[in-house]
Structures are given as C-alpha cells and as structure tokens.
C-alpha positions in Angstrom: 98.8 248.7 158.2 95.1 248.4 157.3 94.9 248.4 153.6 92.1 250.9 153.4 94.4 253.3 155.0 97.1 253.0 152.5 96.8 255.6 150.1 100.8 255.3 148.7 99.0 253.9 145.8 96.2 252.3 144.3 93.7 250.6 146.1 94.9 247.3 147.3 91.4 245.5 146.6 93.5 242.0 147.2 93.9 242.9 150.5 90.4 244.0 151.3 88.3 241.9 154.1 84.6 242.9 155.5 86.8 243.3 159.1 88.9 246.4 158.0 86.2 248.4 157.3 84.9 249.7 160.7 88.4 250.2 162.2 89.4 252.4 159.6 86.6 254.5 158.9 86.4 255.4 162.5 90.0 256.2 162.6 89.3 258.5 159.6 86.6 259.9 161.1 88.0 260.9 164.6 91.2 262.0 162.7 88.5 264.1 160.2 86.8 265.7 163.5 90.1 266.6 165.4 91.2 268.6 162.2 88.3 270.2 161.8 88.5 271.9 165.1 92.1 272.7 164.6 91.8 274.4 161.4 88.4 276.0 162.6 89.6 277.7 165.7 89.9 282.1 165.9 93.7 281.6 165.5 94.0 279.6 162.2 94.0 282.4 158.9 91.5 281.8 156.2 93.9 280.8 153.6 94.2 277.8 151.2 97.5 276.8 152.4 96.2 276.7 156.5 92.8 275.9 156.0 91.4 274.4 153.0 94.4 272.0 151.8 94.2 270.3 154.9 90.5 270.3 154.9 90.5 269.1 151.2 93.1 266.4 151.7 91.3 264.8 155.1 88.2 264.2 153.5 90.0 262.8 150.3 91.1 259.9 152.4 87.9 259.0 153.9 86.4 259.4 150.3 88.5 257.0 148.8 88.6 254.6 151.6 84.9 254.5 151.8 84.7 254.3 148.0 86.6 251.1 147.9 84.2 249.6 150.3 81.2 250.9 148.4 82.9 249.7 145.2 83.4 246.2 146.2 79.8 245.8 148.2 78.2 246.5 144.5 80.6 244.2 142.5 81.5 241.9 145.3 78.2 242.0 147.6 77.7 239.2 150.1 76.2 239.4 153.9 79.3 239.9 155.5 80.1 243.4 153.8 76.5 244.1 153.2 76.4 243.9 157.1 79.8 246.1 157.6 78.7 248.4 154.7 75.2 249.6 156.3 76.6 249.2 159.9 79.2 251.9 158.9 77.2 254.1 156.5 75.2 255.6 159.3 78.3 257.3 160.6 79.8 258.5 157.1 76.7 260.1 156.3 76.3 262.0 159.8 79.8 263.0 159.1 79.1 264.6 155.7 76.3 266.5 157.5 77.6 267.9 160.4 80.7 269.3 157.8 77.9 270.6 155.8 76.8 272.8 158.6 79.8 273.3 160.5 79.4 277.3 161.1 83.1 277.3 162.1 84.1 275.8 158.3 81.3 278.1 156.8 82.6 281.1 158.3 86.2 280.5 156.8 84.8 280.0 153.7 82.9 283.3 153.3 86.3 284.9 154.9 88.6 283.3 152.3 86.2 284.6 149.4 85.7 287.8 151.0 89.6 288.1 151.4 92.7 289.5 149.6 94.2 286.2 149.1 91.2 284.7 147.0 92.2 286.9 143.8 95.6 285.2 143.6 94.5 281.2 144.0 94.2 279.5 140.5 90.8 279.1 138.6 90.4 275.5 140.0 91.1 276.6 143.5 88.8 279.4 143.0 86.1 276.8 141.5 86.5 274.6 144.9 85.8 277.6 147.4 82.4 278.7 145.2 82.0 275.1 145.1 82.3 274.9 149.2 79.7 278.0 149.7 77.6 276.6 147.4 77.6 273.2 149.2 77.3 274.3 152.8 74.0 276.5 151.7 72.2 273.6 150.1 73.8 271.4 153.2 71.5 273.4 155.6 74.5 275.6 157.2 72.1 279.0 157.3 69.0 276.8 158.5 67.8 277.8 162.2 69.1 274.7 164.7 65.6 273.0 164.8 65.7 273.0 161.3 69.4 271.7 160.9 68.5 269.1 163.0 65.9 267.8 161.2 67.5 268.1 157.8 70.0 265.4 159.7 67.4 263.3 160.7 66.5 263.4 156.6 69.7 263.0 155.3 70.5 259.9 157.4 67.2 258.4 156.9 67.6 258.8 153.0 71.1 256.9 152.8 69.4 254.5 154.6 66.9 254.2 151.8 69.4 254.3 149.3 71.3 251.5 150.5 68.3 249.3 150.8 67.1 250.1 147.5 70.3 248.7 146.0 70.6 245.4 148.4 67.1 244.9 147.0 67.7 245.7 143.8 71.1 243.5 143.6 68.9 240.6 145.1 66.4 240.6 142.6 69.0 241.1 140.0 71.0 237.8 141.1 66.9 235.9 141.7 66.2 236.8 138.0 66.8 234.1 135.5 65.3 233.5 132.1 65.4 229.6 131.0 65.5 228.6 127.4 64.7 225.4 125.7 64.6 226.5 121.8 68.3 226.7 120.4 67.6 229.6 118.0 66.8 231.9 121.2 70.5 231.7 121.8 72.0 231.9 118.4 74.9 234.7 118.4 75.5 234.4 121.9 79.3 233.2 122.5 79.7 229.8 123.2 81.6 230.4 126.4 78.2 232.5 127.7 76.6 230.1 126.9 78.7 227.6 129.1 78.1 229.6 131.6 74.2 229.8 131.2 73.9 226.1 131.3 76.3 225.6 134.7 73.9 228.5 136.0 71.2 226.5 135.1 72.7 223.1 136.2 72.7 224.7 139.7 69.2 226.1 139.5 67.0 224.3 141.9 64.9 221.3 139.8 61.5 223.3 140.2 62.9 226.4 138.8 64.1 224.8 135.0 61.0 223.9 132.7 61.4 220.6 130.5 64.4 220.6 128.5 65.4 224.2 129.3 69.3 224.6 129.8 70.7 227.8 128.9 70.0 230.4 131.7 70.0 234.4 130.9 71.1 235.9 134.1 70.9 239.7 134.8 73.9 240.2 136.3 76.7 242.6 134.8 78.9 240.0 133.7 75.9 237.9 131.8 74.2 241.1 130.5 77.3 242.1 128.8 77.5 238.7 126.7 74.9 240.2 123.8 72.0 242.0 123.6 69.5 239.7 124.4 71.1 239.7 127.9 71.2 243.3 128.3 67.8 243.4 126.9 66.8 241.3 130.1 69.2 243.6 132.6 66.7 246.4 131.7 63.6 244.1 132.5 64.8 242.8 135.9 63.2 245.3 138.2 59.6 244.9 136.4 60.2 241.3 136.0 60.5 240.2 139.4 57.7 241.1 141.3 57.1 237.8 143.0 60.7 238.5 144.6 60.0 238.8 148.2 63.0 241.4 148.4 61.8 243.3 145.2 63.1 246.9 145.6 60.3 248.3 143.9 58.0 247.1 146.7 60.0 247.8 150.0 61.1 251.5 149.3 58.1 252.7 151.1 58.2 256.3 152.9 61.2 257.2 151.2 60.1 259.7 148.5 58.7 262.3 151.4 61.3 263.1 153.1 63.3 264.0 150.2 60.3 266.5 149.5 60.7 267.5 153.6 64.0 267.7 152.9 63.9 270.6 150.0 61.0 272.4 152.1 62.9 272.5 155.1 65.0 275.1 153.7 64.0 278.9 153.4 62.8 280.0 150.1 65.9 283.0 150.4 68.6 280.2 151.0 67.1 277.9 148.2 67.2 281.1 145.9 70.7 281.6 146.7 72.2 278.5 146.4 71.3 278.5 142.7 72.2 282.4 142.6 74.8 283.2 144.7 75.6 287.0 145.3 
C-alpha cells in the first residue's frame, strides 16, 4: 500500500518517497469527487450520517496525505520533492475551490441547517455545519457563473505565488551565512553548534569566507535554535539576502493584485452575510 494512503496509524514518514505523491493525490481526488457526486444526488438525505460524515472523512484523508507532503516539502526540501509538490498543488487547489462552490453540497448543508435534525446534533457537529455554510459563502458559492470562474483562477494563482514565495524564502535562508572571525562573538554558543558551524564553513566555497573566519551561522531552523545569535540571524534572513537571485521579496511580483480582486469579486451582500450570517 502507498504509505500516503495508509491512515491506520501515524504518518509513515520513513517510507515516503516523492514518487508516491502523484498516485496518492490522483486516487484521493478521484475518490472524493465520486463521493461528492453520490452524496449530492437528489435521493440522498441531508443528514449528518448520510451526508456530512462521509464528506468529512474523505476530506480528512486528503488533508492528511497532502499535509504529509507539504510538511516534508518544508523541512526536507529537495529539487525532486519540490517539483512533485508544485505539480500537484494546482490539482489540490482546484479540488478545494470546486468543493467550496459546489451547488449540490451547498444546498445539502442549507437543508441540514434548516431541518429538524440540526437541533439534535452535538455542539461540535453544529459548529461544523455552521462553518461549512460560512466557507461556502466565502468560497464564492453565491457568485454568478462568470465570477465563480474568475474566483477559481485567482485561487489557483494565489496558491502558485504562495508556493513560489515559500521556495524562494527557503532558498534565501539556505544561502545565507554569517562568517565570524572573533571567537568572542560566539561566546555562549554550545560547542556542538560551533562544530557544526565550522563544518559548514569548511564546506563553503573559498570565496565565501574572509581570512581566518570559520564559524558560519546558518539561518535554517536547526542552527537558529542553537542560540540567541542564531535566532537574530534567522529574523534578518529575508532582508539580509538582496543579492540572492531567488530572493523572495524580489520575485513575488503581481501577487497582491489577485488578492484584492478575489475579495472584490464577491458582492457586498455576500461578504456581509459571510461575517453576519442570518
């Protein structure tokens, strides 16, 4: 079994390889779409057992599998995993956008909210139903067809920009190092952290070091946790690497415009009702 499809226990991180991602994502998306068609059919009762629970379980499986991929892409990033993650991201984004605008599902949740069963649900179940109705409104379920299409385009673009920003920030973080020649400047840092810094300095290109400088304070997560100096460097990473050709602050580009248009594409009534539902 594909480890990403094994939900019997904790995530099987040790068995993960990038080649497993696309088959797992494609299978889960196909299963979820088939389920949605079944539970949104006219003959299916709008009840928690027949409608909400199956949908929640299916989306939880997708969320868990994709969450493993996203987590590993953040903490063990490499070119192969990055490519696989970015190639599957549009498919996952498209699914969740379609989910938030599905007229059959929206009608089912409204029927459940207005039906007699709602009063007998637990507080947690009621909250889930209320949140789903809110998310349908925020997801553009009440927009006209043309604006729904534009909303989908904006969501896909924003997911791509967000992923690119994360990639650029990670590259900038990994590319940054602070070389120190004065031993007093690293006073108080644990010896194991200094040893790791010396090792990093020795592996760096010759042009990167200056004179006898050897400890190199990296701004990645393990190094940043070593001491206050490392945390200070981590906070400065984004502004300290303008020469990095992949500096995220220089490449985000037109990402801000879709954000405004995404909000503007929703009618005033829809936005107000999203925050103050009747």
